[in-house]
N, C-alpha and C positions, 0 to 999 in steps of 0.2 A: 533482614534479607540474607545476612551472612550465613545463617544456618542452611538456607536453601542453596546458596552458592557452594557450600561444602558438600551438600548432597549431590549437586550437579557434578562436582569434581569426581566424586566416586562413580557416578554413572558413566562419565566420559572414560575414566580409567578402565572400567569393566567392559567397555564396548569396543568392537573391532570394525563393524560395518554400520555407518551412520548415514541417514537420509534426512534432508532438510526440505520442508514443503512450505508453501504459503498460499494466499488466497488467489482466486481466479482473477484474471486481468491484472497481473502484478504491476504495481507502480514502483516508483523509485525507492520507497521505504521497504517494500516487500523484497525487491531484488537486492537492495543494499544490505539489509539485515541478513538475508540468506547467504549472499556471497561473502560477507564479512565473517560470519560464523564458519562457513566452509573453508575459507582461507586460514583462519586461526586453527581449526581442527586438523587441517592438512599439513600446514607448515610447522606449527608449534608442537602438535601432538602426534603427528605421523599416522593419522587415522585414514581409513578408506571412507571417503565422504563424497556424496553426490547430492546436488540440488535437483529437485523435481518440481518444475513449474507446471501449473495446470494448462497454461497456454502461453504463447510467446509474449514477452514484454516489448515495450516500444524500443525501436532500434537504437536510440540514443543511449540506452543502458547496456548495450552489448559489451562495452569495454570492461564492465565489472566482472564479466564471466571469463575473461581471457585466462587461460591456464588452469581453469577449474573444470570439474566434471559436472555438467548441467544437462538434464534431460527435459524435453518438452513432452508432457503427457499427451497432448492433443495429436502429436505426430508420431509418437512411439509408445502407445499405451501398453503393449505387451512387455517391453523392456522396463518401463516405469513400474508396472505392477510387480514384476519379478524383483526389482530393486527394493520396493516397499516390503514385499513378503520376506525377503532375506535379511532385512535390517534388524539389528538388535537394539538400536536406539533411533528414535524418530523425533525431530524437532518440528514444531509448527510455529512459524514466525508471522507476526503482523496479521493475525487472524484470531478471533475469539474461540474458534473450534474448527473441526474438520468439515462442518457444513458449508464453510466458505470456499472449499476446494472443488466444488461441483462434482465432476465425474470421478474424482479420486476419493470421494468421501467414504464409500463402502470399503474400499481396500485399506484405507488408513484406519478406519474404525475396527476392522477385524484383524489387523496386523498384530502379530504376537510380540513385537519389539516394545520396549519401554518407551514412553512418550512424554515429551516435555513441551510445555507451552510458554512462549515468550511473546507478550502482546500488550498493547496499550489501549485497546478498545473496551467499551462497556460490555458487561454480560458474558464473561468467559465461561466456556463449557468445561468446568474444572473436573467433572466426573470422567472425562475422557483421558486424563493425564495423571501420571504418577508424580509429576512435579510441575508446579505452576508459578510462573513469574508474570503477574498481571498488575499493571500500574497505569492509571490514566493520567497522572500528573507528570507526564514526560512528553516531549515533543513528538516522539516516534518510537517504533519498535527498535530502530537502530540506536537511539539514545539509551533505551532500557538495556539492550544488549551490551552497549559500551560499559555501563555501570557494572553489569554482571562480569564481563571480562576483566575489568579492573580489580574485581574482588577475588579472582582466581589466583592460587598461589604462585604460578609461574609468571604471571604478569605483575602482581604485587603493587598495583596502583600506578604503574609506570607505562604510559601510552607508547613510549619509545620502544617497548618490548613487543608491541603488536606487529605482525607482518605488515609491510607497507600497503599491500593490496587490501588487507583487512581494514586498516585505518582509513583508506580512501573510500571504501564501501560504506563505512559507518558515517563518514562526513556526507557522502552522497545521499544516503537514506534520510538523515536528519535535515539536510538542506532542502530536499524536495518536499518532505512532509510539512515543513514550516513555510513553504512557498518562499524560500530564500530569506528566512528570518522575518517574514511578514505576519505570521500567526503561530499560536501554540508555542511560544518561546518562554522558557523558564530560566531562572538563574543557572540551573544545572545544565541547560542547553548551551549557554554561552561558555560555561566552564569546560564542557566537553569540546566545543569548537576550539577554544584556546589551546587545550592540551593536544589536540590532534594537529593543529597548525604547528605547535612547537615540536611535535614528533616528526614533522616533515611533509605533511599533506600539502600538495600544491593546489590551493583553492582556485587560483586563476585558471589553471588547466581544467579542473573539474567543472567550473562554471561554463567554460567554453564547450566542453563535451555535452553538458546537459542542456544548455540554452542557445547554443550557436551552431548546431549541427543538424537542424531540421531540413526537410526538403522544401522546395518552393511551394508545393501544394499546401503545406501547413500555414505558411505565411498568408497565402491567398484565402485559405479557409477562415483564418482569424478575421481578416477584413470583411469577408462575406457575412459571417455570423454577426459581427458587431454592427455592420451597416444595414444589412437586409433583414436579419432575423430577430434582433434584439427588441423586446417589448418592455417598455417602462410604464409601470402603473402608478397612479397617484398615491397609493398607500405605501410605497417603498419597495414593491416587488418588481424584480426584473427577471425575465426568462427568455430562453432561446430554444426552439424546437428544430432538431436536426434530423431530417428524414432519410430513409434509405436511398431515395433518388438523388438527394444532394450528396450523400456519402459516395455514391458511384461517380458523380460528376467531378468530385474533388479527389478521386483515387484515394479515398480515405483508408488509412491503416491504423491498427491499434496504437493508441497513444497520441495520434495527431491532434486530438482535442484536449490533451492534458493541460490543465491550468486555465483554459479559456473561461470556465465558470467563475473564476475569481475576478475577471476584468470588469464586469459591470459594477462591482463594488467601488470602483474608482469614481463613480458618479455620487456626488454628495448626498443625494436624496435616497439612494438605494440602500435598503437594509437587509434584503435577502435576494440571492441570485440563484437561478436554476438553469441547468442545461439538460435537456431531454434528448437522448440519442436513440433512434429507432433500431430495434433488433428483431429477431424472429418472434413475432407475436407479442412483443412488449416494448416499452421504452425504458432504457436505463436512465436513471435520474441522479444527477449530481447537485448537491445543495451547499452553498456557502452563505454565511451570514455575519452581520456585525455583532459586537458585544451587546448582550441583552435580548437577542433574537435567537431562538433555539432551532438550529437546522436539524438537530437530532429528533426533537419532538415532532417537527413537521414531517420528517422522513418516516417516523414510526406511525403517525396518525394517517397520513395521506398516500404514502408511496411504498408500503410494505418493506420498509427498511429501517435504518438507524445509523448510528455512528457517533461522532463527537459532537459536542455542544454547538460548534460553529462550522463543522465540516461533516457532512453526512451524505448518504445516498440510498437508493432503493430502486424499485421497479414499478411500472404502471402497466397492467396487463390489458391488452385489447380483448374485448369480449367478456371480460370479468369486471374490471374497474370502470372501463368506458367501452361503449359499443363500437366506436370508430375513431379515427384520427380527427374527424370534424368536431368531436366533443372535447378535444384535448385542452384548448385554451380556456374554455369555460371551467373545466375541472380544476385546472391549476389555479385560476384566479379565485374560485369559490373556496377551495380547500386550503389555500395558503394565507388568506386574509386574517384568520384567527390567531396566527403566530406573529403578526406584525403589530 
């Protein structure tokens, strides 16, 4: 990887206007890796850097963007398009390609700037990029970025040389994508955490911001979904269906359901858990599983998606995959049983 890191060093040195993008509905790893890279390039390298998110992230992640240039494409498409068009270097973080950026895809694909991918998912679209860092055996895009930054000459393997906001964002991205060290943890993940703690990251404050700053509606939503909507099947399948009407009733905002799909795995008999959230004409599907059960294979086969072996997602389209919401439960139970 060191040869690619040296190539990245050259790209950064030759660039003046840099834009960083990530996948739609950005989660903690997406925002963490983007803001970490933005902080490093701004504070250590003196570059003109902007993060462009396809749509807003959950509000508990807002603190990561403080003091940085961040655009929301969904609310400022013209400004975001101009920024992408004028950039001479574009980073795609925590996504296997520009197809995960929704409305931004065409502008990113046609942009003239050089493009770099930093991602930990399967199936990277390598042909879109002049430089690719793709590794699945890491906890998160934030961890992969950490190892890359450690290899750059000005950091020289010393995490204490990272800007403090960069280190905090890296810790945030890794923490959220491992569900606070509950899954996808490798020896390198713990080494990263140790080095960032030694460099001064306040993990207690980070956890407070991430997990103790939600609104009352999220706490009540968790109780409702687990008590009223959770279906437990004899074969080890658990699922919850969250309709548009229920979203309105709970004043649902993006990110309010983050992590809830993991909770049914606390039941000893559950081997795979699904959360289906209704959107315009389809249901967004989140899947988590125990070791030995492939969430990725299930997402690919039944839900037009994919992801990691034990954490994946996809979509189920009304009118194409199922005729109506009335068929939803039957579809889930029929199509998931083969993976259990």
